[in-house]
Biopython code that builds the backbone (N, CA, C, O; Angstrom):
import numpy as np
from Bio.PDB.StructureBuilder import StructureBuilder

atoms = [
    (1, "MET", "N", (0.785, -1.150, 0.344)),
    (1, "MET", "CA", (-0.071, 0.182, -0.060)),
    (1, "MET", "C", (0.851, 1.277, 0.095)),
    (1, "MET", "O", (1.960, 1.233, 0.628)),
    (2, "LYS", "N", (0.250, 2.301, -0.448)),
    (2, "LYS", "CA", (1.227, 3.466, -0.501)),
    (2, "LYS", "C", (0.539, 4.484, 0.508)),
    (2, "LYS", "O", (-0.656, 4.698, 0.710)),
    (3, "ILE", "N", (1.839, 5.121, 1.156)),
    (3, "ILE", "CA", (1.379, 6.215, 1.973)),
    (3, "ILE", "C", (2.624, 7.563, 1.711)),
    (3, "ILE", "O", (3.598, 7.473, 0.963)),
    (4, "LYS", "N", (2.311, 8.560, 2.410)),
    (4, "LYS", "CA", (3.230, 9.691, 2.141)),
    (4, "LYS", "C", (3.768, 9.901, 3.691)),
    (4, "LYS", "O", (3.058, 10.059, 4.684)),
    (5, "ALA", "N", (5.037, 9.867, 3.640)),
    (5, "ALA", "CA", (5.601, 10.119, 5.022)),
    (5, "ALA", "C", (6.191, 11.540, 4.917)),
    (5, "ALA", "O", (6.709, 12.102, 3.952)),
    (6, "LEU", "N", (5.979, 11.950, 6.130)),
    (6, "LEU", "CA", (6.410, 13.710, 6.330)),
    (6, "LEU", "C", (7.484, 13.728, 7.421)),
    (6, "LEU", "O", (7.121, 13.353, 8.536)),
    (7, "PHE", "N", (8.751, 14.110, 7.257)),
    (7, "PHE", "CA", (9.503, 14.264, 8.425)),
    (7, "PHE", "C", (9.849, 15.728, 8.588)),
    (7, "PHE", "O", (9.921, 16.511, 7.640)),
    (8, "PHE", "N", (10.097, 16.103, 10.090)),
    (8, "PHE", "CA", (10.285, 17.441, 10.534)),
    (8, "PHE", "C", (11.564, 17.327, 11.529)),
    (8, "PHE", "O", (11.946, 16.332, 12.146)),
    (9, "GLY", "N", (12.061, 18.506, 11.508)),
    (9, "GLY", "CA", (13.180, 18.741, 12.544)),
    (9, "GLY", "C", (14.346, 17.697, 12.330)),
    (9, "GLY", "O", (14.723, 17.538, 11.169)),
    (10, "ILE", "N", (14.848, 17.098, 13.155)),
    (10, "ILE", "CA", (16.054, 16.221, 12.739)),
    (10, "ILE", "C", (15.749, 15.311, 12.165)),
    (10, "ILE", "O", (16.698, 14.808, 11.564)),
    (11, "ALA", "N", (14.611, 14.698, 12.016)),
    (11, "ALA", "CA", (14.032, 13.390, 11.258)),
    (11, "ALA", "C", (14.310, 13.830, 9.861)),
    (11, "ALA", "O", (14.905, 13.089, 9.077)),
    (12, "LYS", "N", (13.818, 15.236, 9.471)),
    (12, "LYS", "CA", (14.007, 15.453, 7.940)),
    (12, "LYS", "C", (15.555, 15.265, 7.602)),
    (12, "LYS", "O", (15.885, 14.699, 6.560)),
    (13, "ASP", "N", (16.388, 15.695, 8.401)),
    (13, "ASP", "CA", (17.924, 15.707, 8.215)),
    (13, "ASP", "C", (18.227, 14.165, 8.151)),
    (13, "ASP", "O", (18.761, 13.719, 7.135)),
    (14, "LEU", "N", (17.960, 13.475, 9.021)),
    (14, "LEU", "CA", (18.376, 12.100, 9.117)),
    (14, "LEU", "C", (17.916, 11.249, 7.812)),
    (14, "LEU", "O", (18.790, 10.551, 7.297)),
    (15, "CYS", "N", (16.648, 11.245, 7.248)),
    (15, "CYS", "CA", (16.085, 10.912, 6.256)),
    (15, "CYS", "C", (16.518, 11.453, 4.827)),
    (15, "CYS", "O", (16.416, 10.856, 3.755)),
    (16, "GLY", "N", (17.023, 12.715, 5.062)),
    (16, "GLY", "CA", (17.487, 13.331, 3.667)),
    (16, "GLY", "C", (16.397, 13.898, 2.935)),
    (16, "GLY", "O", (16.664, 14.357, 1.824)),
    (17, "SER", "N", (15.086, 13.958, 3.395)),
    (17, "SER", "CA", (14.069, 14.737, 2.650)),
    (17, "SER", "C", (12.949, 14.992, 3.661)),
    (17, "SER", "O", (12.901, 14.408, 4.744)),
    (18, "GLN", "N", (11.956, 15.990, 3.212)),
    (18, "GLN", "CA", (10.981, 16.515, 4.300)),
    (18, "GLN", "C", (9.679, 15.343, 3.973)),
    (18, "GLN", "O", (8.699, 15.233, 4.710)),
    (19, "GLU", "N", (9.901, 14.518, 2.722)),
    (19, "GLU", "CA", (8.600, 14.152, 2.312)),
    (19, "GLU", "C", (9.006, 12.852, 1.379)),
    (19, "GLU", "O", (9.758, 13.020, 0.418)),
    (20, "LEU", "N", (8.509, 11.630, 1.681)),
    (20, "LEU", "CA", (8.658, 10.582, 0.915)),
    (20, "LEU", "C", (7.313, 9.690, 0.516)),
    (20, "LEU", "O", (6.484, 9.350, 1.360)),
    (21, "LEU", "N", (7.229, 9.391, -0.773)),
    (21, "LEU", "CA", (6.373, 8.371, -1.080)),
    (21, "LEU", "C", (6.877, 7.007, -0.617)),
    (21, "LEU", "O", (8.072, 6.774, -0.801)),
    (22, "LEU", "N", (6.094, 6.052, -0.023)),
    (22, "LEU", "CA", (6.493, 4.857, 0.494)),
    (22, "LEU", "C", (5.507, 3.772, -0.100)),
    (22, "LEU", "O", (4.360, 4.025, -0.469)),
    (23, "ASP", "N", (6.069, 2.619, -0.139)),
    (23, "ASP", "CA", (5.178, 1.375, -0.264)),
    (23, "ASP", "C", (5.522, 0.615, 0.783)),
    (23, "ASP", "O", (6.650, 0.137, 0.898)),
    (24, "ILE", "N", (4.474, 0.421, 1.724)),
    (24, "ILE", "CA", (4.581, -0.395, 2.658)),
    (24, "ILE", "C", (3.710, -1.732, 2.910)),
    (24, "ILE", "O", (2.550, -1.604, 2.516)),
    (25, "PRO", "N", (3.982, -2.847, 3.416)),
    (25, "PRO", "CA", (3.306, -3.867, 3.593)),
    (25, "PRO", "C", (1.616, -3.618, 4.219)),
    (25, "PRO", "O", (1.404, -2.844, 5.152)),
    (26, "GLU", "N", (0.711, -4.264, 3.657)),
    (26, "GLU", "CA", (-0.623, -4.173, 4.266)),
    (26, "GLU", "C", (-0.616, -4.435, 5.875)),
    (26, "GLU", "O", (0.220, -5.101, 6.484)),
    (27, "ASN", "N", (-1.669, -3.799, 6.384)),
    (27, "ASN", "CA", (-1.983, -4.285, 7.772)),
    (27, "ASN", "C", (-0.688, -3.612, 8.782)),
    (27, "ASN", "O", (-0.404, -4.126, 9.863)),
    (28, "MET", "N", (-0.090, -2.591, 8.324)),
    (28, "MET", "CA", (1.033, -2.018, 9.456)),
    (28, "MET", "C", (0.571, -1.207, 10.131)),
    (28, "MET", "O", (-0.227, -0.346, 9.758)),
    (29, "SER", "N", (1.134, -1.403, 11.570)),
    (29, "SER", "CA", (0.762, -0.369, 12.441)),
    (29, "SER", "C", (1.856, 0.587, 12.736)),
    (29, "SER", "O", (3.009, 0.231, 12.493)),
    (30, "ILE", "N", (1.621, 1.782, 13.241)),
    (30, "ILE", "CA", (2.451, 2.871, 13.446)),
    (30, "ILE", "C", (4.009, 1.917, 13.972)),
    (30, "ILE", "O", (5.117, 1.891, 13.437)),
    (31, "GLY", "N", (3.543, 1.281, 15.100)),
    (31, "GLY", "CA", (4.599, 0.525, 15.897)),
    (31, "GLY", "C", (5.483, -0.068, 14.713)),
    (31, "GLY", "O", (6.661, 0.271, 14.603)),
    (32, "GLN", "N", (4.900, -0.940, 13.852)),
    (32, "GLN", "CA", (5.642, -1.542, 12.714)),
    (32, "GLN", "C", (6.270, -0.812, 11.845)),
    (32, "GLN", "O", (7.276, -1.212, 11.258)),
    (33, "PHE", "N", (5.692, 0.454, 11.653)),
    (33, "PHE", "CA", (6.204, 1.375, 10.780)),
    (33, "PHE", "C", (7.496, 2.008, 11.365)),
    (33, "PHE", "O", (8.398, 2.355, 10.603)),
    (34, "GLU", "N", (7.583, 2.143, 12.550)),
    (34, "GLU", "CA", (8.471, 2.704, 13.334)),
    (34, "GLU", "C", (9.794, 1.622, 13.100)),
    (34, "GLU", "O", (10.868, 2.111, 12.752)),
    (35, "SER", "N", (9.690, 0.313, 13.279)),
    (35, "SER", "CA", (10.632, -0.288, 13.032)),
    (35, "SER", "C", (11.054, -0.470, 11.450)),
    (35, "SER", "O", (12.241, -0.724, 11.247)),
    (36, "PHE", "N", (10.304, -0.378, 10.478)),
    (36, "PHE", "CA", (10.413, -0.137, 9.126)),
    (36, "PHE", "C", (11.266, 1.072, 8.851)),
    (36, "PHE", "O", (12.271, 0.968, 8.147)),
    (37, "LEU", "N", (10.902, 2.194, 9.375)),
    (37, "LEU", "CA", (11.843, 3.264, 9.308)),
    (37, "LEU", "C", (13.304, 3.185, 9.818)),
    (37, "LEU", "O", (14.285, 3.647, 9.235)),
    (38, "CYS", "N", (13.289, 2.506, 11.034)),
    (38, "CYS", "CA", (14.557, 2.212, 11.565)),
    (38, "CYS", "C", (15.529, 1.562, 10.818)),
    (38, "CYS", "O", (16.721, 1.865, 10.874)),
    (39, "GLU", "N", (14.946, 0.440, 9.929)),
    (39, "GLU", "CA", (15.797, -0.511, 9.036)),
    (39, "GLU", "C", (16.208, 0.331, 7.973)),
    (39, "GLU", "O", (17.361, 0.271, 7.545)),
    (40, "LYS", "N", (15.218, 1.245, 7.429)),
    (40, "LYS", "CA", (15.632, 2.202, 6.125)),
    (40, "LYS", "C", (16.393, 3.067, 6.277)),
    (40, "LYS", "O", (17.120, 3.390, 5.338)),
    (41, "PHE", "N", (16.480, 3.834, 7.734)),
    (41, "PHE", "CA", (17.196, 4.664, 7.830)),
    (41, "PHE", "C", (18.003, 4.911, 9.377)),
    (41, "PHE", "O", (17.559, 5.478, 10.375)),
    (42, "SER", "N", (19.258, 4.304, 9.178)),
    (42, "SER", "CA", (20.058, 3.953, 10.305)),
    (42, "SER", "C", (19.945, 5.168, 11.554)),
    (42, "SER", "O", (19.717, 5.013, 12.754)),
    (43, "GLY", "N", (20.157, 6.213, 10.901)),
    (43, "GLY", "CA", (20.012, 7.437, 12.156)),
    (43, "GLY", "C", (19.026, 7.830, 13.045)),
    (43, "GLY", "O", (19.156, 8.690, 13.916)),
    (44, "LEU", "N", (17.641, 6.915, 12.704)),
    (44, "LEU", "CA", (16.658, 7.164, 13.334)),
    (44, "LEU", "C", (16.509, 6.337, 14.778)),
    (44, "LEU", "O", (15.431, 5.956, 15.234)),
    (45, "ASN", "N", (17.850, 6.134, 15.419)),
    (45, "ASN", "CA", (17.874, 5.148, 16.298)),
    (45, "ASN", "C", (17.167, 5.514, 17.679)),
    (45, "ASN", "O", (17.090, 4.674, 18.576)),
    (46, "ASP", "N", (16.633, 6.856, 17.818)),
    (46, "ASP", "CA", (15.977, 7.492, 18.782)),
    (46, "ASP", "C", (14.337, 7.495, 18.490)),
    (46, "ASP", "O", (13.581, 8.117, 19.236)),
    (47, "ILE", "N", (13.973, 6.933, 17.626)),
    (47, "ILE", "CA", (12.624, 7.129, 16.960)),
    (47, "ILE", "C", (11.555, 6.636, 18.079)),
    (47, "ILE", "O", (10.360, 6.790, 17.826)),
    (48, "SER", "N", (11.840, 6.213, 18.965)),
    (48, "SER", "CA", (10.835, 5.721, 20.197)),
    (48, "SER", "C", (10.321, 6.887, 21.018)),
    (48, "SER", "O", (9.253, 6.860, 21.630)),
    (49, "ASN", "N", (11.301, 8.089, 20.980)),
    (49, "ASN", "CA", (10.806, 9.340, 21.490)),
    (49, "ASN", "C", (10.114, 10.257, 20.648)),
    (49, "ASN", "O", (9.706, 11.304, 21.152)),
    (50, "PHE", "N", (9.907, 10.005, 19.360)),
    (50, "PHE", "CA", (9.194, 10.586, 18.586)),
    (50, "PHE", "C", (7.715, 10.504, 18.410)),
    (50, "PHE", "O", (7.279, 9.359, 18.529)),
    (51, "ALA", "N", (6.906, 11.355, 18.178)),
    (51, "ALA", "CA", (5.325, 11.457, 18.120)),
    (51, "ALA", "C", (5.025, 11.013, 16.395)),
    (51, "ALA", "O", (5.798, 11.180, 15.452)),
    (52, "PHE", "N", (4.035, 10.579, 16.383)),
    (52, "PHE", "CA", (3.274, 10.251, 14.899)),
    (52, "PHE", "C", (2.121, 10.964, 14.907)),
    (52, "PHE", "O", (1.516, 11.330, 15.914)),
    (53, "ALA", "N", (1.775, 11.190, 13.598)),
    (53, "ALA", "CA", (0.365, 11.790, 13.396)),
    (53, "ALA", "C", (0.035, 10.962, 11.960)),
    (53, "ALA", "O", (0.843, 10.623, 11.094)),
    (54, "ALA", "N", (-1.335, 10.765, 11.999)),
    (54, "ALA", "CA", (-1.790, 10.164, 10.594)),
    (54, "ALA", "C", (-2.887, 11.145, 10.235)),
    (54, "ALA", "O", (-3.781, 11.353, 11.055)),
    (55, "ASN", "N", (-2.879, 11.747, 9.092)),
    (55, "ASN", "CA", (-3.631, 12.614, 8.528)),
    (55, "ASN", "C", (-4.076, 13.802, 9.456)),
    (55, "ASN", "O", (-5.241, 14.168, 9.612)),
    (56, "GLU", "N", (-2.993, 14.327, 10.032)),
    (56, "GLU", "CA", (-2.938, 15.573, 10.702)),
    (56, "GLU", "C", (-3.636, 15.307, 12.119)),
    (56, "GLU", "O", (-4.207, 16.206, 12.737)),
    (57, "THR", "N", (-3.532, 13.936, 12.592)),
    (57, "THR", "CA", (-4.207, 13.672, 14.066)),
    (57, "THR", "C", (-3.091, 12.889, 14.745)),
    (57, "THR", "O", (-2.600, 11.914, 14.177)),
    (58, "PHE", "N", (-2.655, 13.309, 16.009)),
    (58, "PHE", "CA", (-1.834, 12.390, 16.547)),
    (58, "PHE", "C", (-2.401, 11.080, 16.900)),
    (58, "PHE", "O", (-3.574, 10.885, 17.215)),
    (59, "VAL", "N", (-1.386, 10.118, 16.813)),
    (59, "VAL", "CA", (-1.880, 8.532, 16.895)),
    (59, "VAL", "C", (-0.789, 7.872, 17.660)),
    (59, "VAL", "O", (0.400, 8.184, 17.587)),
    (60, "LYS", "N", (-1.447, 6.659, 18.617)),
    (60, "LYS", "CA", (-0.517, 5.828, 19.073)),
    (60, "LYS", "C", (0.063, 4.841, 18.139)),
    (60, "LYS", "O", (-0.200, 4.837, 16.936)),
    (61, "ARG", "N", (1.005, 3.851, 18.825)),
    (61, "ARG", "CA", (1.954, 2.900, 17.956)),
    (61, "ARG", "C", (0.834, 1.911, 17.543)),
    (61, "ARG", "O", (1.151, 1.260, 16.548)),
    (62, "ASP", "N", (-0.383, 1.628, 18.040)),
    (62, "ASP", "CA", (-1.267, 0.444, 17.564)),
    (62, "ASP", "C", (-2.303, 1.060, 16.408)),
    (62, "ASP", "O", (-3.143, 0.337, 15.873)),
    (63, "TYR", "N", (-2.162, 2.382, 16.102)),
    (63, "TYR", "CA", (-2.750, 2.804, 14.869)),
    (63, "TYR", "C", (-2.370, 1.957, 13.695)),
    (63, "TYR", "O", (-1.208, 1.726, 13.360)),
    (64, "GLN", "N", (-3.622, 1.440, 13.000)),
    (64, "GLN", "CA", (-3.298, 0.516, 11.711)),
    (64, "GLN", "C", (-3.221, 1.593, 10.544)),
    (64, "GLN", "O", (-4.209, 2.318, 10.423)),
    (65, "ILE", "N", (-2.317, 1.750, 9.804)),
    (65, "ILE", "CA", (-2.118, 2.534, 8.760)),
    (65, "ILE", "C", (-2.956, 2.093, 7.429)),
    (65, "ILE", "O", (-3.045, 0.913, 7.090)),
    (66, "LYS", "N", (-3.485, 3.035, 6.801)),
    (66, "LYS", "CA", (-4.447, 2.892, 5.585)),
    (66, "LYS", "C", (-3.841, 3.425, 4.456)),
    (66, "LYS", "O", (-3.089, 4.396, 4.538)),
    (67, "ASN", "N", (-4.142, 2.793, 3.261)),
    (67, "ASN", "CA", (-3.529, 3.120, 1.936)),
    (67, "ASN", "C", (-3.846, 4.619, 1.796)),
    (67, "ASN", "O", (-4.990, 5.039, 1.968)),
    (68, "ASN", "N", (-2.929, 5.325, 1.516)),
    (68, "ASN", "CA", (-2.929, 6.860, 1.140)),
    (68, "ASN", "C", (-3.135, 7.711, 2.431)),
    (68, "ASN", "O", (-3.584, 8.857, 2.445)),
    (69, "ASP", "N", (-2.781, 7.054, 3.407)),
    (69, "ASP", "CA", (-2.621, 7.767, 4.719)),
    (69, "ASP", "C", (-1.227, 8.771, 4.549)),
    (69, "ASP", "O", (-0.266, 8.447, 3.852)),
    (70, "VAL", "N", (-1.320, 10.088, 5.352)),
    (70, "VAL", "CA", (-0.235, 10.754, 5.243)),
    (70, "VAL", "C", (0.200, 10.594, 6.672)),
    (70, "VAL", "O", (-0.501, 10.934, 7.625)),
    (71, "ILE", "N", (1.357, 10.074, 6.765)),
    (71, "ILE", "CA", (1.991, 9.959, 8.357)),
    (71, "ILE", "C", (3.132, 10.859, 8.588)),
    (71, "ILE", "O", (4.069, 10.811, 7.792)),
    (72, "ALA", "N", (3.166, 11.701, 9.614)),
    (72, "ALA", "CA", (4.078, 12.622, 10.065)),
    (72, "ALA", "C", (5.017, 12.082, 10.974)),
    (72, "ALA", "O", (4.489, 11.344, 11.806)),
    (73, "LEU", "N", (6.227, 12.212, 11.079)),
    (73, "LEU", "CA", (7.229, 11.742, 12.171)),
    (73, "LEU", "C", (7.860, 13.045, 12.609)),
    (73, "LEU", "O", (8.680, 13.698, 11.965)),
    (74, "LEU", "N", (7.283, 13.371, 13.977)),
    (74, "LEU", "CA", (7.381, 14.478, 14.753)),
    (74, "LEU", "C", (8.561, 14.266, 15.921)),
    (74, "LEU", "O", (8.364, 13.442, 16.814)),
    (75, "PRO", "N", (9.653, 14.957, 15.876)),
    (75, "PRO", "CA", (10.519, 14.493, 17.034)),
    (75, "PRO", "C", (10.251, 15.423, 18.307)),
    (75, "PRO", "O", (9.426, 16.335, 18.248)),
    (76, "PRO", "N", (10.911, 15.176, 19.340)),
    (76, "PRO", "CA", (10.470, 15.862, 20.604)),
    (76, "PRO", "C", (10.965, 17.282, 20.348)),
    (76, "PRO", "O", (11.876, 17.635, 19.599)),
    (77, "VAL", "N", (10.204, 17.993, 21.096)),
    (77, "VAL", "CA", (10.473, 19.446, 21.092)),
    (77, "VAL", "C", (11.154, 19.827, 22.361)),
    (77, "VAL", "O", (10.687, 19.400, 23.417)),
    (78, "SER", "N", (12.166, 20.554, 22.366)),
    (78, "SER", "CA", (12.551, 21.044, 23.198)),
    (78, "SER", "C", (13.253, 22.572, 23.483)),
    (78, "SER", "O", (13.660, 23.080, 22.438)),
    (79, "GLY", "N", (13.422, 23.220, 24.439)),
    (79, "GLY", "CA", (14.004, 24.577, 24.362)),
    (79, "GLY", "C", (13.883, 25.240, 25.566)),
    (79, "GLY", "O", (13.576, 24.732, 26.644)),
    (80, "GLY", "N", (14.200, 26.683, 25.280)),
    (80, "GLY", "CA", (13.718, 27.354, 26.865)),
    (80, "GLY", "C", (13.013, 28.339, 26.712)),
    (80, "GLY", "O", (12.579, 28.944, 27.692)),
]
sb = StructureBuilder()
sb.init_structure("model")
sb.init_model(0)
sb.init_chain("A")
sb.init_seg("    ")
for serial, (resi, resn, name, xyz) in enumerate(atoms, 1):
    if name == "N":
        sb.init_residue(resn, " ", resi, " ")
    sb.init_atom(name, np.array(xyz, "f"), 0.0, 1.0, " ", f" {name:<3s}", serial, name[0])
structure = sb.get_structure()
């Protein structure tokens, strides 16, 4: 199935792009997608601290990704 992945902050730098079109297996959860991304982009070793959104809504790791979803990977925000 096809999805659009959006990367923000350091994730954009680690993946080399702000946006990628990806072909992923059917019935993949966000948790499984997290592992998929770690295999594809070795720099994402702290991905467990990132938040995910599907179609502009924050989702948990058990969310089942659907065909044509837009999945955003959002790094933790810090600052003073």
